[in-house]
Residue, then its C-alpha position, 0 to 999 in steps of 0.5 A: m144828282a149830277q148828269l151821268h154819262k150813258s153806257s155805249g153798250k160796247r163792254t169789251k172796248l170799254s174795259l180795255s180802255l179802263d187799264l189805260l185810264v188806270e195806269r195814268w190814274w195810279r201815277l197820279v195818286a200814288t202818293s195821295p192819301f189813302t181814299i180820294k173823294n170827288q175826283a172822276l173815277p176811271w170809270d164813268n159809267i153808272r153801271l158797273p164794268q163787267a171785268v170781274k164778278p163776285l161769287h162770294y161775300d163774307l160780311l161782318i156787321h157790328p151795329n151799336l144801337t146806343s151810339l147809332d152806327f155800325t162797323g163792318f168788314v167784308q172780303i168778297q171773292l172775285e173771278v176775273l173776267q178781263e185783265t184789269s188794274a181796277i175793281i169797281l164797285h158800289s158804295k154810298d156814304l161808308h167811310i172805308s178804312k182799309a182796302e186790300l186785294v188778296e191773291s195766291g195768299r199775298t195781301h196788297p193794299l188797295q188805292v180807294l178812289e170815291l165818286p159819290s154822284n156814281q155811289q161807287v169806289a174804284l179799288l186800285s191795284s199796282d199790279v194787274i190782276v190777271k184774267g181767269r184767276q180768283c182773288a178777293v177783296s177786303l174792306t173795313f168799313a164804318a157808317n151811321l144807321s141811316e135815318t131814312f127807311h133805306g139801307f141799314y137804319k134805325s127804328t124804334y117802338r114805344t112800349r106800354n110804359g112808354d119806354v122807347r127801344v131802338l132796333a136796326s133793320t135793312q131795306f135794300e131794294p132797289t139800290s141801298a146794299r151800297s150804304a150797308f156794305p161795299c158790293f156789286d149792287e146790280p141784281a145780275f151780280k148774284a152770289n153767296f152770302s156768309i153773314r156774321i152779326r155782332r150783337e148785345a145780349r139783350h138783342v137777337a139777330l136775324s138774316n136770310m139764313p138760319r143761325t149756326v154758331e153763337l160765341p158769348d164773350g160779352i158781345l155775341e156773334d151769331h154766324f148765319d149759315t151761307s146763303v144761296k146765290m142771291s142778289t144784293y138786294l135781297v140781303a137782310f138783317l135785323v137786330s132787335d129785342f122781337v119775340s116770335i111764334s113759329k110753325t113748321s109747313l107741310h114741306g118742312v120749312k119752319i115759319s116764324v113770325y118776329t114782332e114787338p113782344e107786346k104785339i106778338s098776340q097779333a101775329e097768329f093770322a099771318l102765321d097761319a096764312a104764311v104756312k098755307l101760302l108757302d105750301f101752295y107755291e111749293d105745290y104750284f110751282d112743283i120747285p121746293y123753297p130752297l131754305p130751311k126757313q122762312d121769317l116775317a118780321a113786322i118792322p116799327d118804321f117801314q116805308v113801303g108795304a113790305m120786302e121780299n128779302w130771301g128767308l127774311t121778309t120785312y113788313r110794315e106793322s099794318a101789313l102783318l099784324f092782325d087782331p080779330t076784335k079789331s081788324s076789319a074785313s078789308e085789312k084781313l084781306g090785305i094782309t093775306m094779299i101782301i104776304a102772298h106777294e111777298l111769298a111769291h117773290q121767293w120764286f119770282g124774283n129771288l129764284v129767277t131775278m131780272q137781268w136789270w131794273n128795266d124788267l122790274w115787271l117780271n119781278e113784280g107783275f108776276a107776284k102781284f098776279m100771284e097773289f090772286v092765284s094763291v089767295s083764291v086757293t088758300h083763303p076762298e073765303l076772302q073772295v079775291e076775284d072782287i079786287f083784281l078788276d080794281k088793279c087793272f082800273s088803277a093801272m089804266e089811270v096811270d097808263a092813259l097819260s102821255s107820261s106813262h112808259p113801257v112795261s119794259t123800259h130804259v132806266e139807268n140811275p137810282t132816280q129812274i129805278e125807283e120810279m119804275f116801282d109804280d103801278v105800270s110795273y105792278e098792276k099792269g104787269a099782273c093784268v097783262l099776265n092775267m089776259l095771257q093766262d085766260f088766253l092760253s088756258a090755266d094749265a097752259f099758262k102754269n106749264g110755261i112759267v114752271r118751265y121758266l123757273r126750273r130753266y133760270s133757277y138762281k139766274n137772271t132773265v130779260t122779258s123775252d126769256l119768259w115769252n120763249s118759256l111759253t112758246n109752242v102753245s096750241l090754240c083750241e077750244r076748251i071749257s073752263l068754270h067762272g064762278d057758277r057759270v061754265i063757259r065755253y071758248s071757242w076761236h072765231n079766226l084761228m084753228a084748234d092747232d095754230k101755234l101762238d107767237v107769244q113773243g110777238m103778241m106780248d111785246t106789243w103789251t110790254l114794249q110800248e106804253g098805253f092800252p088800246l081802245i076798240s070801237v066796236e060797230v054792229k051792222g046786221r051779222e057784221v061787226r066792224l072793229s078797230q083799234e087805237r090808243y087810249l090816250k086822255s091828252a090831246e097829243s095826236s103824236k102820242t096815239s099814232g103808230f100804236l098797234w096792238h095783238i088783242p085777243l078779244t073776247y066777246m058774248t051776245s044775246k044769243s049765246s053764253t059761249v065767250h068767242r074769241f078774235l085775235l085782232t093784230t091789225k088796225t081794222d078788221v071785221l068777224y061775222l056773226p052767225g045771226e043778228v043779235d040784240w047786244i054784243k059785250f066785248n072783253v068778257d069779265m074784263n080779262g083783257y087790259y083794253i076798254v071798248h066804245y060801242e058805237a051806232g047806238g051800243w051804248d044805248t042798248l047796253t044801258d037799256l040791258l042794264q036797266r031791265n035785267h042787269m043780271a044778264l051780265s057778270s058783275n065784272d062786266r058791269a063794272s067795266l062798262i062803268s069804267s069805259i063810259f066815263q073814261l070815254v067821256s073824258i076823250g069826248e067820245v060819249p057825251l057825259d049824259k050817256a054815262l050818267d043815264l048808264s049810272l041810274y041802274l046802279s040803284k038796283e046794283r048789290h054787288i061790290m065791284p060794280v058799286m065801287q066803280g060807280f063811286s069811283e066815277l061818280v065822287p070825283l065829279y064832286k071832288l073837282m067842284e070843291k076845289r072850285d068853290m062851286e057850293d050848289l052844283e057840289k051839293q046837287m052831285k052828292g045829293y045824286i049820289v047819295n039818293l042813287f045808293r040810298d036803299l043799299i046804305d039803308l039795307q046795311s047793318w052796323t055788324n061784322d055779319g056776311s061774307v068778305s066782299e059784304r063786309r067791305l061794302r058795308s064799310y065803305l058805304l056807311l063811312f060815305a054816308c056819314v062823310r056825306g051827312y045822311q042823317p040816319c047814318v050820322d045819328k047810328a055813329t054818333a050814338l055809338f061813339v058816344k057810348w064808345k067814348k063813355s066807355n073810355g074806349t073799352m067798349s067793342l066796336p064792330s070792326d067794319v063800321s068803326l072807321a065811320v064812328y070815329f069819322v063822326g067823332a072827330r067832327s069835334p074838338e073833344g072827340w078828335d082829343f079823345l081818338f088822338e089820346t086812343y091812338r097814342h096809347s094803343l099798341y093795335t096797329s088796326l085800331k091806329f090806322q083807322i083812328k088816324a083816317a078818321l083824325t085826318s078827315s076832321p073839318l078842324t083845320e087846326k088839327l089838321r095842320w098840327i097832325m101833319e107836322q106831327s108826322l114830319e116830327g115822327d115822335v107820336v105819330k111816325t113819319q112812316d105814316l106822314p104819306s097817308v096823313l098828307v094825302s088824306v088830309s088833301k082829300n079833305p075839303k077843309g085840308y086841301k089847301h093846308a096839304w099843298d102848303f105843307l108839301r111845298a114848305n117840305w118838299d126837301r125834307l120829304v124826298k130826303k127821308f123817302e127817296l126821291g123817285s120812290q113810289t111814296i113821293a109819286n103817291i104824295v105828288t099825284e094824290v095831293t094835286g089830284s082834284y085841281s082843276t083851274k089854270e091858277m092851280l095848274e101854274e102854281v104847280r108848275s111853277f113849283f116844281s120848276s123852281k126845284l133843282e134839276g132831278t128833283g122837280m120837273e124831270l120827275r115822272c110823278v110831276q108830269q102825271a100831276l101836271e097832266n091830270i090838272e089839265e085833264n081836269i081843267r079840260w073836263t071841267d070846262k067842257n062838262l060842268p054845263l052838261l052836268k047841271a043840266w042833267l042833274d036839273r033834270q033828274g030833280s025835276l023827274q023826282r018832283e014829278 
């Protein structure tokens, strides 16, 4: 994309100069063809001017699913805010054949100027459009259905009989409504929409609102009720042959799930979950859901997990469809969380929308946070408390890099906007909100966000509007229930009637990137505290000048009370009532920071975990594991101390610390895979298997137990099979032989089937049988598990073949290419092929999956994530440096990938000798 001019922010001056430019332009183009392309517009800003605003869209769309194109007509009612002769709006890849201005009952032709680099058109009038009046523009247009996953695009599915069916669906967020109809495609330009869709009788049409009229005449035309006021990115329509099941919520909303006809039996769980969740949100927010219906549609081709279009949420099939005999506990949890996320958006994002994409976190961070609030109440059996911490760890991985960005950060063009859909906006946003709720109390926080939603319904907001809704909160001692623990909170340095400056505190978390490292030194009753930015790179210029207002929490060996201390300076001191054996900060890791225990503090906590690890909560144990290995990365703690702490994991039985242990230990041998260090790699794998051997041996090959126990079982047995632990390999092999002999009809326990398929995919015959099962199955869960097994095979020719198949998109859908590519890159036999494939197909990837998208970011960072040599660093840098401007080195994901490789090089060069010595020592101790 060409370099774009930035706005000066002086809207009035720019808008006045617009009219002078229009006059000159009109003289030049008055005798030109109707539409002129590739000429400079009378507006050089990528953001739209404020001269007019849309009030209402009357939109007609007529897709042809045979010729794979569509025609359309839109009339946009406008309010004129400033005198102008030009109306600037968005249009991308649309052929506009007619444009007219309707004013005071008269119709005037409009000249259309196009500038594809800005994805805008200018509609030029020969007469001045007077301020204060209402008028309308009418546009007739046509385009091809998109071959990507954005805009109004083609999707297909194959029936059991092998027939291919075509449908057309939309994905407009963030900037693709403009490729389906000309519009003011910025979130602040809210309007009402009246949508009509023409279709054949064999299809059904859906949109945001209920359908009210059908006009039979060969081609049917569906008229949908006028929508509530909303942003263009929330508009949606779908034309397909789907069928549905429906229920009515307690509050009277009709909820329906739409799928391919042969998959409707897999829709029941999603329907029940949606009913419960929508009722919960209406009660929690005390604000009625404003539409009469909520449709959930499973789209066969879908890039992301789901999209919150108001009244018509769309999902990838794996994010919506569930079969109790084939779907695992993890899939059940994931589906519920995604539905909870999209329905939370009906309030956070749809009812109240961010003013601009720089504050995307107001949508996504809140929806991610509300997933956990809602599911913990509506589906307590899913034990969501065991996964929230993982979201914070994921955010910190990105936020620890110098290429990170503030939660609220400046963006302009579509690529920069796409890049905002990352772990910082989602996971960090949720973690910061969780920290604030813990700080204020759940009731005070809830009251504040309800006040925010009511105050700004159908409006747009900036981050400070949220903080203003949470002001005047008094701090007080309170009691809350955490699981089976009653916790008393008390303040160390604040009075009960102190008023909190929410904005002053939270600006430090949303307007600067990164997160703090708190160093703690205990001397008798005195606890010395200091804060600095945690940063993996050695750039000191990136750590100075950072200061957070940090709501510290801590517990000690002498008291179960959770004490609080608000740290607002670089250093401070707190005083304990008496000396303690140990102190643990960031209780349950509700705060978005990590802690370094100086002067023997880590030795004390390691000893506590070895003697009585149950003295700390599972979240506290997981946070200690995470923190100590993060401190190894920046040289604050030697590797052997972190490994000493990990020894306690042989006694651990809870999912969160166990999974965090794997998260820290497995990447160590993954680094060795890329350096051909077979002996040390084997030693490290052996240590991990031995560490968890007792826990692995305790697992049954069933679906028994709680959801957390089942999720843990699934991971442990898969890990054991991947690492060649013979008892597990033998059991999985026997099950695969029986399953294959039954021609795939034998029912395997869904939580262990992935381990079984993994072992089966190691032979050519097993791989081929699995692929044929994948090809013919209508069960999304089964296809997901088999695909994961196929890409984990050591058969390199098969790995290259399945990547090519995914790119072609016939049998393995192109929507699955990113996960196929990443999975192959994790495979020790496939990582070189994955990198070669990325390089050979980079241009096709960014065209299909959108430049700047989280999909592209994941491909880049995951495929290169374990490289740890200078040769590979130079190879990655050289490749992306060779790409066109804007498609290579400028991408944030490329900067992150390079930083990660540099960190891997530093880590391995420094720590591999220590690791070998420690593993040798452990081997000697075991032999003794």
